[in-house]
C-alpha positions in Angstrom: 105.5 19.6 -119.9 103.3 20.0 -116.8 100.4 21.0 -119.0 100.6 17.9 -121.1 100.5 15.7 -118.0 97.5 17.4 -116.6 95.7 17.0 -119.9 96.4 13.3 -120.0 95.2 12.9 -116.5 92.0 14.8 -117.2 91.2 12.6 -120.2 91.8 9.5 -118.2 89.4 10.7 -115.5 86.7 11.4 -118.1 87.0 7.9 -119.5 86.4 6.2 -116.1 82.7 7.5 -115.7 82.0 6.4 -119.3 83.3 2.9 -118.6 81.3 2.6 -115.4 78.1 3.7 -117.2 78.7 1.3 -120.0 79.3 -1.5 -117.5 76.1 -0.6 -115.6 74.0 -0.6 -118.8 75.5 -3.8 -119.9 74.6 -5.5 -116.6 71.1 -4.1 -116.7 70.7 -5.4 -120.3 71.9 -8.9 -119.2 69.5 -8.9 -116.2 66.5 -7.7 -118.2 67.3 -10.3 -120.9 67.8 -13.0 -118.3 64.4 -12.3 -116.6 62.5 -11.7 -119.8 63.5 -14.8 -121.8 61.2 -17.0 -119.6 58.2 -15.1 -121.1 58.9 -17.1 -124.3 58.8 -20.4 -122.5 55.8 -22.7 -122.0 55.8 -23.6 -118.3 54.7 -27.2 -117.7 51.2 -27.2 -116.1 51.8 -30.8 -115.1 54.9 -29.9 -113.2 53.1 -27.0 -111.4 50.3 -29.4 -110.3 52.8 -32.0 -109.2 54.9 -29.6 -107.1 52.0 -27.9 -105.5 50.7 -31.3 -104.4 54.2 -32.4 -103.2 55.3 -29.2 -101.4 52.0 -27.8 -100.1 49.5 -30.6 -100.4 47.4 -28.4 -102.8 45.2 -29.9 -105.4 45.0 -27.6 -108.5 43.6 -29.7 -111.3 41.8 -26.9 -113.2 44.8 -24.8 -114.3 44.4 -23.8 -118.0 46.6 -20.7 -118.4 49.9 -19.7 -116.8 51.4 -16.2 -117.1 55.0 -15.3 -116.3 55.7 -12.0 -114.6 59.0 -10.2 -113.9 57.9 -7.8 -111.2 58.3 -7.5 -108.3 60.2 -10.8 -108.6 60.0 -13.5 -111.2 56.8 -15.5 -110.7 54.1 -17.5 -112.4 50.6 -16.1 -112.1 47.4 -18.1 -112.3 44.1 -16.2 -112.2 40.6 -17.4 -111.0 42.1 -20.4 -109.2 40.0 -22.9 -107.3 42.2 -24.9 -105.0 41.8 -27.6 -102.4 44.4 -27.8 -99.6 44.8 -30.9 -97.6 41.9 -33.5 -97.6 39.3 -30.8 -97.9 40.4 -28.8 -94.8 41.0 -25.6 -96.7 39.3 -24.6 -100.0 40.2 -21.5 -102.1 37.5 -20.1 -104.4 38.3 -17.7 -107.2 41.7 -16.7 -105.9 44.8 -15.4 -107.7 47.7 -17.8 -107.3 51.3 -16.5 -107.7 54.3 -19.0 -107.6 57.5 -17.2 -106.6 60.2 -18.9 -108.6 63.8 -19.7 -107.6 65.8 -17.2 -109.7 68.5 -19.8 -110.6 65.8 -22.1 -112.0 63.6 -19.8 -114.0 64.7 -21.3 -117.4 63.6 -24.8 -116.3 60.1 -24.7 -117.7 59.6 -28.4 -117.5 60.4 -28.8 -113.8 59.1 -25.9 -111.8 61.1 -24.9 -108.7 59.8 -22.2 -106.4 60.4 -20.6 -102.9 56.9 -19.8 -101.8 53.4 -19.2 -103.1 51.0 -16.2 -102.7 47.2 -16.5 -103.0 45.4 -13.1 -103.4 41.8 -12.3 -102.8 39.0 -14.8 -103.3 37.3 -16.8 -100.5 39.1 -19.1 -98.2 36.9 -21.8 -96.6 38.1 -23.7 -93.5 36.2 -26.8 -92.6 36.1 -27.1 -88.8 34.9 -30.7 -89.1 38.4 -31.5 -90.5 40.7 -30.0 -87.8 42.9 -33.1 -87.9 43.5 -32.6 -91.7 44.1 -28.9 -91.1 46.8 -29.7 -88.5 48.3 -32.3 -90.9 48.3 -29.7 -93.7 50.2 -27.3 -91.5 52.7 -29.9 -90.3 53.4 -31.4 -93.7 53.7 -28.1 -95.6 57.2 -27.7 -97.1 57.0 -24.3 -98.8 55.7 -21.1 -97.3 52.2 -20.1 -98.2 50.9 -16.5 -97.9 47.2 -15.6 -98.4 46.4 -11.9 -98.8 43.2 -9.9 -98.8 41.0 -13.0 -98.5 37.6 -13.5 -96.9 38.0 -16.5 -94.6 34.8 -18.5 -93.9 35.0 -21.0 -91.0 32.2 -23.5 -91.3 31.0 -26.7 -89.6 28.5 -29.2 -91.1 27.8 -26.8 -94.0 26.8 -24.0 -91.7 28.9 -20.8 -91.3 30.5 -20.6 -87.9 32.1 -17.2 -88.3 34.2 -15.3 -90.9 37.2 -13.0 -91.1 37.4 -10.3 -93.7 40.5 -8.7 -95.4 42.7 -11.4 -93.9 46.4 -12.1 -94.3 47.2 -15.8 -93.6 50.7 -17.3 -93.5 51.7 -21.0 -93.3 55.4 -21.4 -92.7 58.2 -23.5 -91.1 60.2 -22.2 -88.1 62.8 -24.7 -87.1 61.0 -27.9 -86.2 57.7 -26.1 -85.8 55.1 -25.3 -88.5 53.1 -22.1 -88.0 49.7 -20.7 -89.2 48.9 -17.1 -88.5 45.8 -15.1 -89.4 45.3 -11.4 -89.2 42.1 -9.7 -90.3 38.8 -8.3 -89.2 36.1 -10.1 -87.2 32.8 -8.0 -87.0 34.9 -4.9 -87.8 37.4 -5.7 -85.0 41.0 -6.6 -85.6 41.6 -10.3 -84.9 44.8 -12.3 -84.5 45.1 -16.1 -84.6 48.2 -18.1 -84.3 48.5 -21.9 -84.4 51.8 -23.7 -84.2 52.4 -27.5 -84.4 55.6 -29.4 -83.5 57.0 -32.8 -84.5 55.4 -34.6 -81.6 51.9 -33.2 -82.2 52.0 -30.6 -79.5 50.0 -27.6 -80.6 49.5 -24.1 -79.3 46.6 -21.8 -80.3 46.4 -18.1 -79.5 43.4 -15.9 -80.3 43.3 -12.1 -79.6 40.6 -9.5 -80.3 42.0 -6.4 -78.5 39.1 -4.0 -79.0 36.7 -6.6 -77.4 39.3 -7.4 -74.7 39.2 -11.1 -75.7 42.3 -13.3 -75.4 42.4 -17.1 -75.5 45.2 -19.6 -75.2 44.8 -23.3 -75.9 47.5 -26.0 -75.6 46.7 -29.5 -76.9 48.5 -32.7 -77.9 47.4 -36.0 -79.4 48.8 -39.4 -78.2 49.1 -42.6 -80.2 45.6 -43.6 -79.2 44.2 -40.5 -80.8 43.2 -39.1 -77.4 43.7 -35.3 -77.2 44.7 -33.6 -73.9 44.8 -29.9 -73.5 44.3 -26.7 -71.4 42.1 -23.7 -72.3 42.5 -20.2 -70.8 40.0 -17.6 -72.0 39.7 -13.9 -70.8 36.8 -11.7 -71.9 36.4 -8.2 -70.4 38.3 -9.3 -67.3 36.2 -12.4 -67.0 38.2 -15.6 -66.8 37.4 -19.2 -67.9 39.9 -22.0 -67.8 39.9 -25.8 -67.7 41.8 -28.9 -68.7 40.1 -31.2 -71.2 40.4 -34.7 -72.6 38.9 -35.5 -76.0 37.9 -39.0 -76.7 34.4 -39.8 -78.2 33.3 -36.8 -76.1 35.1 -34.0 -74.3 35.8 -34.3 -70.5 36.3 -31.0 -68.7 38.6 -31.1 -65.6 39.7 -28.6 -63.0 37.5 -25.9 -64.5 37.2 -22.4 -63.0 35.1 -19.4 -64.0 35.4 -15.8 -62.6 33.2 -12.9 -63.5 31.2 -10.1 -61.9 28.2 -12.5 -61.7 29.8 -15.8 -60.8 32.9 -17.3 -59.2 32.8 -21.1 -59.4 34.8 -24.3 -60.0 33.3 -26.8 -62.4 33.8 -30.1 -64.2 31.8 -32.4 -66.5 31.5 -33.7 -70.1 30.4 -32.3 -73.4 28.9 -34.6 -76.0 28.5 -33.6 -79.6 27.4 -36.9 -81.3 24.7 -37.4 -82.4 23.7 -34.0 -80.9 25.3 -31.4 -78.7 24.7 -32.1 -75.0 26.4 -31.0 -71.8 26.6 -32.3 -68.3 28.4 -29.9 -65.9 28.8 -29.8 -62.1 29.3 -26.3 -60.6 30.5 -25.4 -57.0 29.9 -21.7 -56.9 31.6 -19.6 -54.1 29.9 -16.4 -55.3 26.8 -15.7 -57.4 25.0 -12.4 -58.0 21.5 -13.8 -58.7 19.7 -10.5 -58.9 22.0 -9.1 -61.6 22.1 -12.4 -63.5 18.3 -12.7 -63.5 18.0 -9.1 -64.8 20.3 -9.9 -67.7 18.5 -13.1 -68.6 15.1 -11.4 -68.3 16.2 -8.7 -70.7 17.9 -11.0 -73.2 15.4 -13.9 -73.3 12.0 -12.7 -72.1 11.5 -9.3 -73.7 9.8 -8.3 -77.0 13.1 -7.1 -78.5 14.8 -10.5 -78.6 16.0 -11.9 -81.9 16.7 -15.5 -82.9 16.4 -18.0 -80.0 17.4 -21.0 -82.1 20.9 -21.0 -80.5 19.6 -21.0 -77.0 17.3 -23.9 -77.8 20.3 -25.9 -78.9 22.1 -25.7 -75.6 20.8 -29.0 -74.2 22.2 -30.4 -71.0 22.2 -30.9 -67.3 23.8 -28.4 -64.9 24.2 -29.4 -61.3 24.9 -26.9 -58.5 26.4 -27.6 -55.1 28.0 -25.7 -52.2 26.3 -22.3 -51.5 23.1 -23.6 -53.0 21.9 -26.9 -54.5 19.8 -27.8 -57.4 19.7 -29.0 -61.0 18.9 -27.2 -64.3 17.8 -29.3 -67.2 17.6 -27.7 -70.6 15.9 -29.6 -73.4 15.0 -28.0 -76.8 14.1 -24.7 -75.2 12.3 -26.1 -72.2 14.1 -25.4 -68.9 13.5 -27.2 -65.6 14.8 -26.1 -62.2 14.7 -29.2 -59.9 15.1 -29.6 -56.2 16.7 -26.2 -55.6 17.7 -25.3 -52.0 18.8 -21.7 -51.6 19.2 -19.0 -49.0 20.5 -19.0 -45.5 20.7 -22.6 -44.3 19.2 -23.5 -47.7 15.8 -22.8 -46.2 14.1 -21.9 -49.5 13.1 -25.0 -51.6 11.7 -24.5 -55.1 11.1 -26.2 -58.5 10.3 -24.3 -61.7 9.6 -24.9 -65.4 10.1 -22.5 -68.3 7.9 -23.7 -71.2 9.2 -21.3 -73.8 11.4 -18.3 -74.2 10.2 -14.9 -75.5 7.8 -12.2 -74.5 4.9 -14.6 -73.9 6.9 -16.9 -71.7 5.6 -18.0 -68.2 7.6 -19.6 -65.5 5.6 -22.1 -63.4 7.0 -22.4 -59.9 6.5 -24.2 -56.6 8.1 -22.6 -53.5 8.3 -24.0 -50.0 9.7 -22.0 -47.1 9.7 -23.1 -43.4 9.7 -20.0 -41.1 11.0 -20.5 -37.6 9.8 -18.2 -34.8 10.7 -18.0 -31.2 9.8 -20.8 -28.7 10.5 -23.5 -31.4 7.5 -22.4 -33.4 7.6 -22.9 -37.1 5.2 -22.5 -40.1 5.5 -24.1 -43.5 4.5 -21.9 -46.4 4.0 -23.2 -49.9 3.2 -21.1 -53.0 2.3 -22.5 -56.4 2.1 -20.0 -59.3 3.6 -18.3 -62.3 6.1 -15.6 -63.1 5.6 -13.5 -66.2 9.1 -12.1 -66.9 8.1 -9.7 -69.7 5.7 -7.9 -67.3 7.7 -8.4 -64.0 4.5 -9.9 -62.6 3.8 -12.8 -60.2 0.6 -14.9 -60.0 -0.3 -16.9 -57.0 -2.3 -19.9 -58.2 -2.4 -21.8 -54.8 -1.2 -20.8 -51.3 -0.8 -23.2 -48.4 0.0 -22.6 -44.7 1.0 -25.8 -42.9 -0.7 -27.7 -45.8 -4.0 -25.8 -45.4 -5.2 -24.2 -48.6 -6.2 -20.6 -48.6 -9.3 -19.4 -50.4 -9.0 -17.8 -53.8 -9.8 -14.4 -52.5 -7.2 -14.6 -49.7 -4.6 -16.0 -52.2 -5.1 -13.0 -54.5 -4.9 -10.6 -51.6 -1.5 -12.0 -50.6 -0.5 -12.0 -54.3 -1.1 -8.2 -54.6 0.8 -7.6 -51.3 3.8 -9.6 -52.6 3.7 -7.8 -56.0 3.5 -4.3 -54.3 5.9 -4.8 -51.4 8.6 -7.2 -52.9 8.5 -7.2 -56.7 7.5 -3.6 -57.3 8.9 -3.0 -60.9 11.5 -5.8 -61.0 11.2 -9.6 -60.7 14.8 -9.7 -59.6 13.7 -8.5 -56.2 12.3 -12.0 -55.4 16.0 -12.9 -54.9 16.3 -10.4 -51.9 16.2 -13.2 -49.4 16.0 -11.0 -46.3 13.0 -9.0 -47.7 11.1 -12.1 -48.7 11.7 -13.8 -45.4 10.6 -10.6 -43.5 7.5 -10.3 -45.6 6.5 -13.9 -45.0 7.1 -13.6 -41.2 5.0 -10.4 -41.0 2.1 -11.7 -43.1 1.8 -15.2 -41.7 
């Protein structure tokens, strides 16, 4: 009797695994059938175009073929897509568009419903002339957009500003905020950019390039009068730049501060960019390493190894200096003027200078006046007119005056050689050694 019961129990236990396997295969069959049937459907291209425009502000008018894919999740795939996002703020060229469908709506081929979209490879062009449209695109976006393995080109007025390779870009909604993040490679260095926008047009921008020790934070908001107020904080290799700004027709810089190994200064002013880029800035330096700064400028802009100088020639503007020294630098299409500079102890050195061109053949024409005070209220006024040749670290005395009396050419050249040998030696930066120059002038005159 016991043996019969054991046999029945064994048979029942054997039937249970068979039932479970049958149930498992039946469910798999149903799922495969459920997800495969949409392959037989013709998904409405008009509905795709309409929903991309409605949910993501994407214009996709050149769709000709749509493929349905099951893996890794049900989706519509559109190859060789050329898309326009926003009012021309973002353009996608030759990308692969994948529309991730809502599983419960995959049989509705006439009215497409999706959760997010993916855009693979291709080129992504971002127009920096249309930053307002870019912000509106991010703010009005209703469905998540992910870009993968794209090359992003940032351009302004049809000229490439910079590009990011192998980028992953995400546009998504977090609560009441809309967020854009970009991760990729800039000049073979990892770069991270994050821009978030809130309902009341308050925006935060973060940029990081860790290997170059670059970190920037910008907060800005626009009021009802289309005036943008903001704060910028930039750190590069332990150098700091920060300022408040107000953007109207131009950009006003307020409460600016710069700290580096070369310069510590407050500043304020305005930046004009219409019709051409132009800057007016007032600096109040508390510290300036002139010798080191001049050596860097000499190597970068006056040597035979310099490359393109077109960018330097475009930095047009007026830069005023007050506090430890006074003067004005005027930069106009590559020509640089130093006007009414007063430097040194008690601002006793007065000079003007003009740089006619940059490069190896450049000459700096200068006029230097120094009044030397001796004991018993005796003083002498020395004036030197001449040229500096940065590429050769050479000085030329053209005219030399003592108390407005002109020296002869022979005597002028004699003093020129003495100054070259004793002060300049192998570096023009030595002319900024105030104590040496003053001692030289006192001993010679």
